[in-house]
C-alpha angles and dihedrals in degrees: 000000000000119000138160122253114254121239121246120282128208117292137202121209110206117168128241113268124216120242153096096046112157094006119145128271088249093060090045088055090050088051091054090046092050092050096050091046092047090054093041091057093043091050097054090076097028093091095043123086110242115226092215146325112305145129094300094062092045089051090048091051092049091048090050092051093048093050092049090053090052092049090052087053089055091049089050087051091060087069096054126120093234116084086206091060096044089053092049089051091049091050093051090050092048092056095045094047094047094048104044142027109250102171098134094047095044094050091070094037100040097101094049093046091046092051090052093049094050090053091051091049093049100040110017128095126260093277093046092047092050092049093046092053092049091048089048088054090054092046090056090051092047090053094047131212093315134107094277093063092041092049088052095047093050090049098049100030092090093056093044088050093049093052092046092053096045107101090195096052123104110283091225090053092050092047092053090047089053090052092044093051092051099044096035092052090046091052101040115027103026092135095047109094096192093053091047093050092048092050095047092051093048095052091042091056089059103048094036087074086076093059118109118269125240090282089054094247120138115237122245112233136199117260110282099028095094087059090053092047089051093052094046091048093050092049091047094051090050090055088046088069089068099051120115120237098269093051093043096052088054092050090050096050093046103041113030097071090047093047091053089061090051092063085084091062114132093229113087099207091050092050091050089049090052093050093050092047091053090052089049096048091046089050090053090045091054089049085061097041126012089209096053113139132185114244105257097005092174092060091046093050091048089056095043088050089054092050090046093056096034109153099170106152089204090074127074115268095235090049090053091049095048092046094050092049096051096042092051087057092048093048094049089052096048093048102032106015084239119151122177105233118226125204119210115198130200127167106328094328136080138200119209122221100209103161146014092268095060092038090058091047092047093044094050092054093042089052093058100030094040112178088000093068094094092049088052091048089053099045111012110096092202094061092040088056092047093053096037095246099138128218115342115274124246110200137174122213095262091051091051092051092047092048092075114108131192122268091250092049092049092049090054093046091049093050095049092045091051092052093044091050090051095050093045091050094054092043092052091048091052096050098039111131116242102237094167 
């Protein structure tokens, strides 16, 4: 989804405070809890207009300062000699970064954090590498689509690429690096054709090893590799939403037939990722040409029907239920262009997931932000730009109460908004500059 990069906002530059080196895992858990509780108490009044200076504002400022001190201690822990202490610091930062918007704090600390993460990626074990890649992804989301995030991505992309390409590296670390390369590229270098093409090619080289051989037989992989291929395919499909028409046409021709064969994969999560990617590519193809059709549509629909009604008792019940649900949606879209719209509510606002493209984008952010995704939709300007929400709202209690509308008004508004979003998406696709 094209968007313009935001300009720099104001920054603070606090130094790193020494402390907490070598402390136990229990104290690190307490630190994480303190950070989240401080931000929780501070955010309760952050979206409400204050009538004037008072004790509440003073308390909020004090809580903010105390939390920033604790965050600096977590950053300091990333430089500790103990791997256990570094892991605890990474987990504390992951929880803090995913649950709250920390742009002002991180603008001043980004270089220190980035250097620590690079050290963990280069010298840490598999678990530490995976955690560092996740925290780096969250750092890019926190910094937004500006120069700071782009600078960080260009700096760490080589080490992320090295881990992803290393067949002897920890699988979990390679998965996290695949996700980081996809999401960080999407966030920070969406307008740079060269970076986009390189990231697409790298991720493609990973999941294409699951394609059928010349005899049409799917390869048998070692345990863990289907999960890596799933992560790489999902990251690749996220970046495909940014491709201009010429590049997208190339991807459709090359990958759609091979992905159809991968629907027979023995791994349920990979099958589902393949199905969703096929639906996404078809949607993008139809954006280019309303008459776009998949080659051998009849065969594809037969395969999708089989997966949508799969009753194989050898598969776990939850896996069967999940697979049937997803492939029913994919089949309905391929046959009828029918997508079941989903409404995500946060605060007094909502975001509509009205197609496979928006679903892939939302799912990518939800996977890394987890339960914090709604908070970021409410306050993170990057996500608000991506989903067309505008500046964060600042509402008092009376405004919130008065914002409720009748069911009829809500229905009319939703219908109009749905039509407007569809027209805008097609218009943007038609006018997208070919930067490839």
